[in-house]
C-alpha positions as CSV (number, residue, x, y, z in Angstrom):
1,M,-23.6,4.4,14.9
2,A,-24.5,0.7,15.4
3,E,-21.5,-1.3,16.7
4,V,-20.4,-4.2,14.5
5,A,-20.2,-7.4,16.6
6,P,-20.6,-11.1,16.0
7,Y,-24.2,-12.4,16.2
8,G,-24.9,-13.9,19.6
9,S,-22.5,-11.6,21.4
10,W,-24.6,-8.4,21.2
11,R,-25.2,-6.6,24.5
12,S,-28.9,-6.5,25.4
13,P,-30.8,-4.8,28.2
14,I,-33.3,-7.6,28.2
15,A,-32.0,-9.8,31.0
16,P,-33.4,-13.2,32.1
17,A,-34.9,-11.4,35.1
18,D,-36.7,-9.0,32.8
19,V,-38.2,-12.0,30.9
20,A,-39.4,-13.6,34.2
21,R,-40.8,-10.3,35.6
22,G,-42.5,-9.6,32.3
23,G,-44.3,-12.9,32.5
24,R,-47.3,-11.9,34.5
25,R,-50.0,-14.2,33.0
26,L,-53.3,-12.6,32.4
27,G,-56.4,-14.7,31.7
28,G,-60.2,-15.0,31.7
29,P,-61.3,-11.4,32.1
30,T,-64.9,-11.1,33.0
31,L,-67.2,-8.0,33.0
32,A,-69.5,-7.5,36.0
33,A,-72.8,-5.8,36.0
34,D,-71.4,-3.0,38.1
35,G,-68.8,-2.1,35.5
36,A,-65.9,-3.9,37.3
37,V,-63.5,-6.1,35.5
38,W,-62.2,-9.4,37.1
39,W,-59.4,-11.6,35.8
40,A,-56.9,-14.2,37.0
41,E,-53.2,-13.2,37.2
42,G,-50.3,-15.7,37.3
43,R,-47.2,-14.4,39.0
44,P,-43.9,-16.1,38.4
45,A,-42.2,-13.9,41.1
46,E,-44.6,-15.5,43.7
47,G,-43.8,-19.1,42.9
48,G,-46.2,-19.1,39.9
49,R,-49.3,-18.7,42.0
50,S,-52.5,-17.3,40.3
51,A,-54.3,-14.5,42.1
52,L,-57.9,-13.3,41.4
53,M,-57.9,-9.6,40.5
54,R,-60.6,-6.9,40.2
55,R,-60.7,-3.3,39.0
56,P,-63.8,-1.4,39.9
57,A,-65.2,1.1,37.5
58,G,-63.1,4.2,37.8
59,G,-60.8,2.6,40.4
60,E,-57.5,0.8,40.7
61,A,-56.7,-2.9,40.3
62,E,-56.7,-4.9,43.5
63,E,-56.3,-8.5,44.5
64,V,-59.5,-10.1,45.7
65,T,-58.2,-13.5,46.9
66,P,-56.3,-13.6,50.2
67,A,-52.5,-13.5,50.3
68,G,-51.1,-16.9,49.4
69,A,-54.2,-18.2,47.6
70,N,-53.5,-19.9,44.3
71,V,-56.5,-19.9,42.0
72,R,-55.9,-23.0,39.9
73,T,-57.6,-26.4,39.3
74,R,-56.0,-29.7,38.4
75,V,-58.9,-31.2,36.6
76,H,-57.4,-32.9,33.5
77,E,-54.0,-31.7,35.1
78,Y,-54.0,-28.7,32.7
79,G,-56.9,-27.0,34.6
80,G,-58.6,-23.8,33.4
81,G,-62.0,-22.6,34.5
82,A,-60.9,-22.4,38.1
83,W,-63.2,-19.5,39.1
84,K,-66.6,-18.0,38.2
85,L,-68.1,-14.6,39.0
86,L,-71.6,-15.3,40.3
87,G,-72.5,-11.7,41.0
88,P,-70.9,-8.2,41.2
89,E,-69.5,-9.1,44.7
90,L,-69.6,-12.9,44.7
91,V,-67.1,-15.4,43.3
92,V,-66.2,-19.1,43.6
93,Y,-62.7,-20.4,43.0
94,V,-60.6,-23.5,43.4
95,D,-57.4,-23.2,45.5
96,F,-54.5,-25.2,44.2
97,A,-53.3,-26.3,47.6
98,D,-56.2,-28.6,48.4
99,Q,-58.3,-28.4,45.2
100,R,-61.4,-27.5,47.3
101,L,-64.0,-25.0,46.0
102,Y,-64.4,-21.7,48.0
103,R,-67.1,-19.1,48.0
104,L,-65.8,-15.6,48.5
105,E,-67.8,-12.4,49.0
106,L,-66.0,-9.2,48.2
107,G,-64.3,-8.0,51.4
108,G,-64.9,-11.2,53.2
109,E,-63.1,-14.4,53.9
110,P,-63.2,-17.5,51.7
111,V,-65.5,-20.3,52.8
112,A,-64.9,-23.9,51.7
113,I,-68.1,-25.4,50.1
114,T,-66.7,-28.8,49.1
115,P,-65.4,-31.4,51.6
116,E,-61.9,-32.2,52.5
117,P,-60.8,-35.1,50.3
118,D,-59.6,-38.4,51.8
119,R,-56.5,-38.2,49.7
120,P,-54.6,-35.0,48.8
121,A,-56.2,-33.3,45.8
122,G,-58.5,-36.4,45.4
123,L,-61.6,-34.3,44.6
124,R,-61.2,-31.7,41.9
125,Y,-63.6,-29.1,40.4
126,A,-63.7,-26.9,37.3
127,D,-65.9,-25.0,34.8
128,F,-68.6,-23.5,37.0
129,E,-72.1,-22.4,36.0
130,P,-74.8,-21.1,38.5
131,T,-78.1,-22.8,38.7
132,P,-81.3,-20.9,37.8
133,D,-82.0,-20.1,41.5
134,G,-78.5,-18.9,42.2
135,K,-78.1,-21.2,45.2
136,S,-75.9,-23.8,43.6
137,V,-73.4,-24.3,40.7
138,F,-73.0,-26.9,38.1
139,C,-69.4,-27.9,37.4
140,V,-67.1,-30.7,36.1
141,H,-66.0,-33.0,38.9
142,E,-63.0,-35.3,38.9
143,V,-62.5,-38.0,41.5
144,H,-59.1,-39.6,42.1
145,D,-59.4,-42.8,44.1
146,D,-58.2,-46.4,43.8
147,G,-60.0,-46.9,40.5
148,P,-58.0,-47.6,37.3
149,E,-58.4,-44.0,36.3
150,P,-60.1,-40.9,37.7
151,A,-63.9,-40.6,37.2
152,N,-65.3,-37.5,35.6
153,S,-68.9,-36.2,35.8
154,I,-71.0,-33.1,36.0
155,V,-72.3,-32.3,39.4
156,V,-74.3,-29.6,41.2
157,L,-72.9,-28.1,44.4
158,T,-74.7,-26.0,46.9
159,L,-73.2,-22.6,47.8
160,D,-74.4,-22.5,51.4
161,G,-71.5,-24.5,52.8
162,S,-73.6,-27.6,53.4
163,M,-71.3,-29.4,51.0
164,R,-74.1,-31.3,49.3
165,T,-73.1,-32.7,45.9
166,E,-75.4,-34.3,43.4
167,V,-74.2,-36.1,40.2
168,V,-76.3,-34.9,37.2
169,A,-74.3,-36.5,34.3
170,A,-71.9,-39.4,34.4
171,G,-70.8,-42.5,32.4
172,R,-68.7,-40.7,29.8
173,D,-64.9,-40.4,30.0
174,F,-64.9,-36.6,29.9
175,Y,-67.2,-33.6,30.3
176,S,-67.0,-29.8,29.8
177,Y,-69.1,-26.7,29.4
178,P,-72.1,-27.2,31.6
179,R,-74.2,-24.2,30.6
180,V,-77.8,-23.1,31.7
181,S,-80.2,-21.3,29.4
182,P,-81.3,-17.8,30.4
183,D,-84.8,-19.0,31.1
184,G,-83.4,-21.6,33.5
185,L,-85.1,-24.5,31.7
186,W,-82.2,-26.3,30.0
187,L,-78.7,-27.5,30.7
188,A,-76.2,-28.0,27.9
189,F,-72.8,-29.7,28.1
190,T,-70.2,-31.4,26.0
191,C,-68.8,-34.9,26.4
192,W,-66.4,-37.3,24.7
193,D,-64.8,-40.7,25.3
194,H,-61.4,-42.4,24.8
195,P,-59.5,-42.5,22.5
196,N,-60.8,-39.2,21.2
197,M,-59.4,-35.8,22.3
198,P,-61.9,-32.9,22.3
199,W,-60.6,-31.6,19.0
200,D,-61.2,-35.0,17.4
201,G,-64.8,-35.7,18.3
202,T,-67.1,-34.4,20.9
203,E,-70.9,-34.4,21.5
204,L,-73.2,-31.6,22.5
205,W,-76.1,-32.7,24.8
206,V,-79.0,-30.9,26.3
207,A,-81.1,-31.8,29.3
208,P,-84.0,-30.3,31.4
209,A,-82.3,-28.3,34.1
210,H,-84.6,-29.9,36.7
211,D,-84.0,-33.4,35.3
212,P,-80.5,-33.7,33.8
213,G,-80.9,-37.5,33.6
214,A,-83.2,-37.0,30.6
215,A,-80.4,-35.6,28.4
216,R,-80.5,-35.9,24.6
217,P,-77.7,-35.4,22.0
218,L,-78.0,-32.2,19.8
219,A,-74.8,-32.2,17.7
220,G,-71.4,-33.7,17.3
221,G,-70.0,-37.2,17.1
222,K,-66.7,-39.1,16.8
223,A,-65.5,-37.1,13.8
224,E,-66.9,-33.7,14.7
225,S,-65.4,-31.3,17.3
226,I,-67.9,-29.2,19.2
227,F,-66.5,-26.2,21.1
228,A,-67.7,-23.6,23.6
229,P,-71.5,-23.9,23.6
230,A,-73.3,-20.8,24.9
231,W,-77.0,-19.7,25.1
232,D,-78.1,-16.4,23.5
233,S,-80.6,-13.9,24.9
234,Q,-83.4,-15.7,23.0
235,D,-82.6,-19.1,24.6
236,R,-81.1,-20.4,21.5
237,L,-78.0,-22.6,21.8
238,R,-74.9,-21.3,19.9
239,F,-71.8,-23.4,19.5
240,V,-68.7,-23.9,17.3
241,S,-68.3,-27.0,15.1
242,D,-65.7,-28.1,12.5
243,R,-68.2,-30.3,10.6
244,D,-67.3,-28.3,7.4
245,G,-63.6,-28.6,7.9
246,W,-63.2,-25.4,9.9
247,W,-64.4,-24.4,13.3
248,N,-67.4,-22.3,12.4
249,L,-70.4,-20.9,14.4
250,Y,-73.8,-22.7,14.5
251,R,-77.0,-22.1,16.4
252,T,-80.4,-23.7,17.0
253,V,-83.0,-22.0,14.8
254,A,-85.3,-21.6,17.8
255,D,-85.3,-22.0,21.6
256,L,-85.7,-25.5,22.9
257,G,-89.2,-24.8,24.4
258,S,-90.5,-26.5,27.5
259,P,-88.6,-29.5,28.7
260,D,-91.9,-31.2,29.5
261,A,-93.0,-31.0,25.9
262,D,-92.7,-34.3,23.9
263,R,-91.2,-32.9,20.7
264,D,-88.0,-33.0,18.7
265,L,-85.2,-30.6,19.4
266,P,-84.9,-27.7,17.0
267,Q,-82.8,-27.8,13.9
268,V,-79.3,-26.2,13.7
269,E,-78.3,-23.4,11.3
270,Q,-74.8,-22.3,10.3
271,L,-74.0,-18.7,11.2
272,S,-70.5,-18.4,9.6
273,A,-68.8,-20.1,6.7
274,E,-65.2,-19.0,7.2
275,R,-62.1,-20.7,5.9
276,A,-60.7,-19.8,9.3
277,D,-61.2,-21.2,12.8
278,L,-63.5,-19.7,15.3
279,G,-62.6,-22.4,17.8
280,H,-59.5,-23.7,19.5
281,P,-58.2,-27.0,20.8
282,Q,-59.8,-27.5,24.2
283,W,-56.7,-28.1,26.3
284,V,-58.2,-26.2,29.3
285,F,-61.6,-25.4,30.7
286,G,-63.3,-22.0,30.4
287,M,-62.2,-21.2,26.8
288,Q,-64.7,-18.9,25.0
289,T,-64.4,-17.4,21.5
290,H,-67.8,-15.9,20.9
291,V,-70.1,-13.6,22.9
292,E,-73.3,-11.7,22.3
293,L,-73.8,-8.0,22.8
294,E,-77.0,-6.4,24.0
295,D,-78.0,-5.5,20.4
296,G,-77.6,-9.1,19.2
297,T,-74.2,-8.6,17.6
298,L,-71.8,-11.5,18.1
299,V,-68.1,-10.8,18.7
300,V,-65.7,-13.7,17.9
301,I,-62.0,-14.6,18.0
302,R,-61.2,-15.6,14.4
303,T,-57.9,-17.5,13.6
304,E,-56.6,-17.5,10.1
305,A,-53.1,-18.9,9.4
306,A,-52.5,-18.9,13.2
307,T,-53.1,-15.2,13.5
308,E,-56.0,-14.3,15.9
309,R,-58.1,-11.2,15.5
310,L,-61.4,-9.9,16.9
311,F,-64.3,-9.8,14.5
312,A,-68.0,-9.0,14.7
313,L,-70.9,-10.9,13.2
314,D,-74.5,-9.8,12.7
315,G,-76.8,-11.8,15.0
316,R,-78.5,-13.2,11.9
317,G,-75.2,-14.6,10.5
318,G,-73.4,-13.8,7.3
319,A,-70.0,-12.2,6.7
320,L,-67.7,-11.3,9.6
321,R,-66.4,-7.8,10.0
322,D,-62.8,-7.1,11.3
323,L,-63.0,-4.8,14.3
324,G,-59.6,-3.3,13.2
325,L,-57.7,-3.9,16.5
326,P,-54.0,-4.4,16.5
327,Y,-54.1,-7.6,18.5
328,T,-53.0,-10.9,16.9
329,S,-52.8,-13.2,19.9
330,F,-55.6,-14.0,22.4
331,G,-53.5,-16.3,24.7
332,A,-56.2,-17.0,27.3
333,V,-58.7,-17.6,24.5
334,S,-61.5,-16.1,26.5
335,I,-63.8,-13.1,26.0
336,S,-66.8,-11.9,28.0
337,A,-69.4,-9.4,27.3
338,H,-71.8,-7.1,29.2
339,G,-74.0,-4.6,27.4
340,G,-72.1,-3.3,24.5
341,R,-68.6,-4.0,25.9
342,V,-66.3,-7.0,25.7
343,A,-63.3,-7.9,27.8
344,F,-60.3,-10.0,26.7
345,A,-56.6,-10.5,27.2
346,A,-54.5,-10.1,24.1
347,A,-51.1,-9.1,22.6
348,S,-49.8,-7.8,19.3
349,P,-46.4,-7.9,17.5
350,A,-45.6,-4.6,19.1
351,S,-47.2,-5.0,22.6
352,E,-47.2,-7.5,25.4
353,P,-50.4,-9.1,26.7
354,E,-52.9,-6.8,28.4
355,V,-56.5,-7.0,29.7
356,V,-58.6,-4.8,27.4
357,V,-62.2,-3.6,27.6
358,L,-63.6,-2.6,24.2
359,D,-66.8,-0.6,23.6
360,V,-67.7,-2.1,20.3
361,A,-70.1,0.6,19.0
362,A,-67.7,3.4,19.9
363,G,-64.6,1.5,18.8
364,S,-62.8,2.7,21.9
365,A,-60.5,0.3,23.8
366,E,-59.2,0.7,27.3
367,S,-56.2,-1.1,28.7
368,V,-57.0,-2.4,32.2
369,R,-53.8,-4.4,33.2
370,R,-50.6,-5.1,31.4
371,A,-48.3,-8.1,31.7
372,S,-45.6,-5.8,32.7
373,E,-45.4,-2.2,33.9
374,E,-42.0,-1.8,32.1
375,E,-42.2,-1.0,28.4
376,V,-40.0,-2.8,25.9
377,D,-37.8,-0.5,24.0
378,P,-39.1,-0.4,20.4
379,A,-35.5,-0.6,19.1
380,L,-35.4,-4.1,20.5
381,V,-38.6,-5.4,19.1
382,S,-38.3,-8.0,16.3
383,E,-41.2,-7.8,13.9
384,P,-42.5,-11.4,13.1
385,R,-42.9,-12.4,9.4
386,A,-45.1,-15.2,8.3
387,I,-43.3,-17.7,6.1
388,E,-44.3,-20.7,4.1
389,F,-41.9,-23.4,3.0
390,P,-42.0,-26.9,1.3
391,S,-41.7,-29.9,3.5
392,G,-42.3,-33.7,3.4
393,D,-44.9,-35.4,1.1
394,G,-45.0,-32.2,-1.1
395,D,-46.8,-30.3,1.7
396,T,-46.4,-26.7,2.7
397,A,-45.7,-25.9,6.3
398,H,-45.9,-22.5,8.2
399,A,-43.9,-20.5,10.7
400,F,-43.3,-17.0,12.0
401,Y,-39.7,-15.7,11.6
402,Y,-38.3,-13.2,14.1
403,P,-35.0,-11.7,12.7
404,P,-32.2,-10.3,15.0
405,A,-33.2,-6.8,16.2
406,N,-31.0,-4.4,18.3
407,A,-30.5,-0.9,17.1
408,G,-27.1,-0.8,18.9
409,F,-25.6,-3.6,16.9
410,V,-25.2,-5.1,13.4
411,G,-23.5,-8.3,12.5
412,P,-20.3,-8.5,10.3
413,D,-21.0,-8.4,6.5
414,D,-19.5,-11.9,6.1
415,E,-21.6,-13.5,8.8
416,R,-25.1,-14.7,9.1
417,P,-27.0,-15.1,12.5
418,P,-27.4,-18.4,14.3
419,L,-31.0,-19.6,14.3
420,I,-33.2,-21.0,17.1
421,V,-36.0,-23.2,15.8
422,V,-38.9,-23.2,18.3
423,S,-41.3,-26.2,18.2
424,H,-44.5,-25.6,20.2
425,G,-46.1,-27.9,22.7
426,G,-49.4,-29.7,22.4
427,P,-48.7,-30.8,19.8
428,T,-52.3,-29.9,18.9
429,A,-51.9,-26.1,19.3
430,H,-50.5,-23.2,17.4
431,E,-48.2,-20.2,18.0
432,T,-49.3,-16.6,17.1
433,P,-47.3,-13.6,16.0
434,A,-46.9,-11.5,19.1
435,L,-44.3,-9.7,21.2
436,D,-42.6,-12.2,23.5
437,R,-39.8,-11.2,25.8
438,E,-38.3,-14.6,25.7
439,F,-38.0,-14.3,21.9
440,L,-36.6,-10.8,22.3
441,F,-34.0,-12.1,24.8
442,W,-32.6,-14.1,21.8
443,T,-33.2,-11.7,18.9
444,S,-31.7,-8.7,20.8
445,R,-28.5,-10.7,21.2
446,G,-28.3,-11.5,17.5
447,F,-30.2,-14.7,17.1
448,G,-32.9,-15.4,14.5
449,V,-35.9,-17.2,15.9
450,V,-38.4,-19.2,13.9
451,D,-41.6,-20.2,15.6
452,V,-42.9,-23.3,13.6
453,N,-46.6,-24.2,13.2
454,Y,-45.8,-27.6,11.8
455,R,-48.4,-29.9,10.2
456,G,-50.8,-30.9,13.0
457,S,-51.0,-27.3,14.3
458,T,-54.4,-25.6,14.7
459,G,-55.5,-22.4,13.1
460,Y,-55.2,-23.8,9.6
461,G,-58.4,-26.0,9.5
462,R,-59.1,-29.6,10.4
463,A,-57.3,-31.1,7.3
464,Y,-54.0,-29.5,8.3
465,R,-54.6,-30.4,12.0
466,E,-55.1,-34.1,11.1
467,K,-51.8,-34.3,9.1
468,L,-50.3,-35.3,12.5
469,K,-52.6,-38.4,12.7
470,G,-50.3,-41.4,13.0
471,T,-47.2,-39.3,12.2
472,W,-46.2,-37.6,15.4
473,G,-42.5,-37.5,15.6
474,I,-42.2,-37.5,11.9
475,V,-44.0,-34.6,10.1
476,D,-43.6,-32.2,13.0
477,T,-39.9,-32.8,13.1
478,E,-39.6,-32.7,9.3
479,D,-41.3,-29.3,9.3
480,C,-38.9,-27.9,12.0
481,V,-36.0,-29.1,9.9
482,A,-37.5,-27.7,6.7
483,A,-38.0,-24.3,8.4
484,A,-34.4,-24.2,9.4
485,T,-33.0,-25.3,6.0
486,H,-35.4,-22.9,4.2
487,L,-34.0,-19.9,6.1
488,A,-30.5,-21.1,5.6
489,E,-30.9,-21.6,1.9
490,T,-32.4,-18.2,1.4
491,G,-29.3,-16.7,3.2
492,E,-31.2,-15.3,6.2
493,V,-29.3,-17.5,8.8
494,D,-26.1,-19.5,9.2
495,G,-26.8,-23.1,8.2
496,G,-23.9,-24.3,10.3
497,R,-25.3,-22.8,13.5
498,L,-28.8,-24.1,13.8
499,A,-30.3,-24.9,17.2
500,I,-33.7,-26.3,18.1
501,R,-35.7,-25.9,21.3
502,G,-39.2,-26.7,22.6
503,G,-41.2,-27.8,25.6
504,S,-43.3,-30.9,26.2
505,A,-44.3,-32.1,22.7
506,G,-41.9,-29.4,21.4
507,G,-39.2,-31.0,23.5
508,Y,-40.1,-34.3,21.8
509,A,-39.7,-32.7,18.3
510,T,-36.4,-31.3,19.5
511,L,-35.0,-34.7,20.6
512,C,-36.4,-36.4,17.4
513,A,-34.6,-33.7,15.3
514,L,-31.3,-34.3,17.1
515,V,-31.6,-38.1,16.9
516,F,-33.1,-38.8,13.5
517,H,-31.7,-35.8,11.6
518,D,-28.3,-34.1,11.5
519,E,-29.0,-30.5,10.5
520,F,-28.8,-29.0,14.0
521,A,-25.7,-28.1,16.0
522,A,-27.4,-27.9,19.4
523,G,-30.8,-28.4,21.1
524,A,-32.7,-27.6,24.3
525,S,-35.5,-29.8,25.6
526,Y,-37.8,-28.5,28.2
527,Y,-39.7,-31.4,30.0
528,G,-39.7,-33.1,26.6
529,V,-41.0,-36.6,25.8
530,A,-38.1,-39.0,25.2
531,D,-40.0,-42.3,25.5
532,T,-43.4,-42.4,23.9
533,E,-44.1,-45.9,25.2
534,A,-43.5,-44.8,28.8
535,L,-45.8,-41.8,28.1
536,A,-48.5,-44.1,26.8
537,R,-48.2,-46.2,30.0
538,D,-47.7,-43.6,32.6
539,T,-49.4,-40.3,31.7
540,H,-52.6,-38.9,33.2
541,K,-56.1,-39.8,32.1
542,F,-56.8,-36.8,29.8
543,E,-53.9,-37.7,27.5
544,S,-53.7,-41.5,28.2
545,R,-55.2,-42.3,24.8
546,Y,-53.9,-39.3,22.9
547,L,-51.1,-41.2,21.3
548,D,-53.6,-43.7,19.8
549,G,-54.3,-41.1,17.2
550,L,-50.8,-39.5,17.0
551,I,-48.9,-42.8,16.7
552,G,-51.2,-45.9,16.9
553,P,-53.0,-48.1,19.4
554,Y,-50.9,-49.2,22.3
555,P,-49.8,-51.9,23.1
556,E,-50.8,-53.3,19.7
557,R,-48.3,-51.0,17.9
558,A,-45.6,-51.0,20.5
559,D,-43.1,-51.3,17.6
560,L,-44.1,-47.8,16.4
561,Y,-43.6,-46.3,19.9
562,R,-40.1,-47.8,20.1
563,E,-39.2,-46.6,16.6
564,R,-40.2,-43.0,17.5
565,S,-38.7,-42.8,21.0
566,P,-35.4,-40.9,21.0
567,I,-34.4,-42.6,24.2
568,H,-33.7,-45.8,22.3
569,F,-31.4,-44.0,19.8
570,A,-29.3,-41.8,22.0
571,R,-26.2,-43.1,20.4
572,R,-27.4,-41.5,17.1
573,L,-27.6,-38.0,18.6
574,S,-26.1,-35.6,16.1
575,A,-25.5,-32.7,18.4
576,P,-25.2,-31.7,22.1
577,V,-28.4,-31.2,24.0
578,I,-29.4,-29.5,27.3
579,L,-32.4,-30.8,29.2
580,F,-34.6,-29.0,31.7
581,Q,-37.1,-30.9,33.9
582,G,-39.6,-30.3,36.7
583,L,-39.3,-32.9,39.4
584,E,-43.1,-32.8,40.1
585,D,-44.2,-33.3,36.5
586,E,-47.1,-35.6,36.3
587,I,-47.5,-35.4,32.5
588,V,-43.9,-36.1,31.4
589,P,-42.4,-37.6,34.5
590,P,-38.7,-36.9,35.4
591,N,-37.7,-40.5,34.7
592,Q,-37.9,-39.7,31.0
593,A,-35.2,-37.0,31.2
594,E,-33.2,-39.0,33.7
595,T,-33.2,-42.1,31.4
596,M,-32.2,-39.9,28.4
597,V,-29.3,-38.4,30.4
598,A,-28.1,-41.8,31.5
599,A,-28.2,-43.0,27.8
600,M,-26.3,-39.9,26.7
601,A,-23.7,-40.4,29.4
602,A,-23.2,-44.0,28.5
603,N,-22.6,-43.0,24.8
604,D,-20.4,-40.1,25.6
605,I,-22.8,-37.5,24.1
606,P,-22.1,-34.0,25.3
607,H,-25.1,-32.9,27.4
608,A,-26.3,-30.9,30.4
609,Y,-29.2,-31.5,32.7
610,L,-31.0,-29.1,35.1
611,A,-33.8,-30.4,37.3
612,F,-36.0,-28.2,39.5
613,E,-37.8,-29.0,42.7
614,G,-41.4,-27.9,43.0
615,E,-41.8,-27.4,39.2
616,Q,-44.4,-29.3,37.2
617,H,-45.2,-29.5,33.5
618,G,-44.5,-25.9,32.4
619,F,-42.3,-23.9,34.6
620,R,-44.0,-21.1,36.7
621,R,-41.4,-19.8,39.0
622,A,-39.3,-16.7,38.1
623,E,-36.1,-18.2,39.5
624,T,-36.5,-21.3,37.4
625,E,-37.1,-19.2,34.2
626,I,-34.1,-17.1,35.0
627,R,-31.8,-20.0,35.5
628,C,-33.0,-21.8,32.4
629,L,-32.4,-18.8,30.1
630,E,-28.9,-18.2,31.5
631,A,-28.1,-21.9,31.2
632,E,-29.4,-22.2,27.6
633,L,-27.5,-19.1,26.5
634,Y,-24.3,-20.4,28.1
635,F,-24.8,-23.8,26.5
636,Y,-25.3,-22.3,23.0
637,A,-22.2,-20.0,23.4
638,R,-20.1,-23.0,24.2
639,I,-21.5,-25.2,21.4
640,L,-22.0,-22.6,18.6
641,G,-18.8,-20.7,19.3
642,F,-19.4,-17.1,20.4
643,D,-18.7,-15.0,23.4
644,P,-21.9,-13.8,25.1
645,A,-21.8,-10.3,26.5
646,D,-23.6,-11.5,29.7
647,E,-22.0,-12.7,32.9
648,L,-23.4,-16.2,33.1
649,Q,-23.2,-18.9,35.7
650,P,-21.5,-21.9,34.0
651,V,-23.3,-25.1,33.3
652,E,-21.6,-28.4,33.6
653,I,-21.5,-30.0,30.1
654,S,-20.9,-33.7,30.6
């Protein structure tokens, strides 16, 4: 018989340490010609370092990079595309410690192939593509020197250790996706300029591989987002564009021919016409949502209403076919193909992320590596439910609701569970329905959790994404409030015990909700933006003009930045808040949290503040994650009025 106990006080076997240990981050799986599978693996228990892994055909998974190596690039600060498999036994990767590029042959020692920078991490590399002769790689290069901002370009680097670097494309603010055609004749790449972000407007260019200076534009512009160009087996260039309002698939109608020929580039045809997205916001390098099998079939990640599934498309285009897999979340947003197989990392509402190899024709899937070796008890799994609810301006917003779930407990008949509203980061991103131990940490203790895809989120088409244009801090916060009040009004949760939490942009929505609204009883901000004006002045190059679109041009509209900065209105805080901050955060610097704390202290607002040495934007260390969850639970217990079953280290609430 289930024990009757107040919500929030249920005993749960999912401890903070289980959440941290279950957080092995799997990304970028790649199939090699010899049947081996390679992938990157982030390890919170090892300080958050990322190791390069390989599982040979019929063998066991093994680490390829040497002990202590951390495969991670800092280009754009968010990184991605930090390694590339060049052959069955040859790989290049960036080490986080010095940001140099290393060549590694299986069983050998890594060899640095880029020079030692004059300043720490001053030369950075990402998004690698081998040259036709296999002796060099194209990549994105970012130089940090005494200039007003880092300089980005596409360069070609030799693999022999001579450390020769040649710039092949420069002059634009940002570059990505250098890709060489199978015949070795053409190089494609994307580029864009301030104030655009890559999901606002990008351009696709092509150039003779032997003469990249003769590049010409093929597609895109200031109001069209191009994503993930790739060449097919017939030397046609395939890419994703949102020119029809959704990220759909396009392709040149023919190969580009000889670069020496004086002729126009081929026309482009549309391969899919989905009211769904086949692309994603390009926050990191190396993202890929479409691949070609040996029979010409295309396999794509399709996102509809923020739910991601794997589909197949005939090489001639037409209707997509659902492959019928249970996965709904492709967190790494990367798939690779070899022959008739594809590899990807994905999760479902009932299973944690895993590296999977799928034989498409046979319909058979093999799990290669799981995020955790410890299975989650099905009795503790909360099944997410998609909800829609009215919000500001007569719009409809979206979320996934995870109700309390613990077979050992039920709440009293006269009580409703407290609710945690989760506001995702980005803010141009989306959350998918999937098993998440951090959510289960809360739901198994008797909390409801609602994961909000507020207006501005991706996965709902360009029109929904652009509802955040000029309204950041307003519509995203409105939608978080609307999700909470909707669940309270329908009787699912206790309207008097509503909490809100989020990281980065989600932390900003948390602080805005607590300052400019009064529906919430508590909040938790993880490295959240408190001062948008300081963010516009101090953040890194990639996002330095992001707020032009989200709020307005700066400094011309400094008034809007001040109006939407919670730091100036701390006296209006409607509820206690706990803040978590990494002291090496280059994106939202610690002074934002520290200034917010000082303002709350000056106004006698109950608050707690935990800062962590060695953590950056997005915590990676297991010990940090454990401390944060314990502290947040303790904070909610004190503020929302329940006795947790856990033994928790107290947090000072000032």
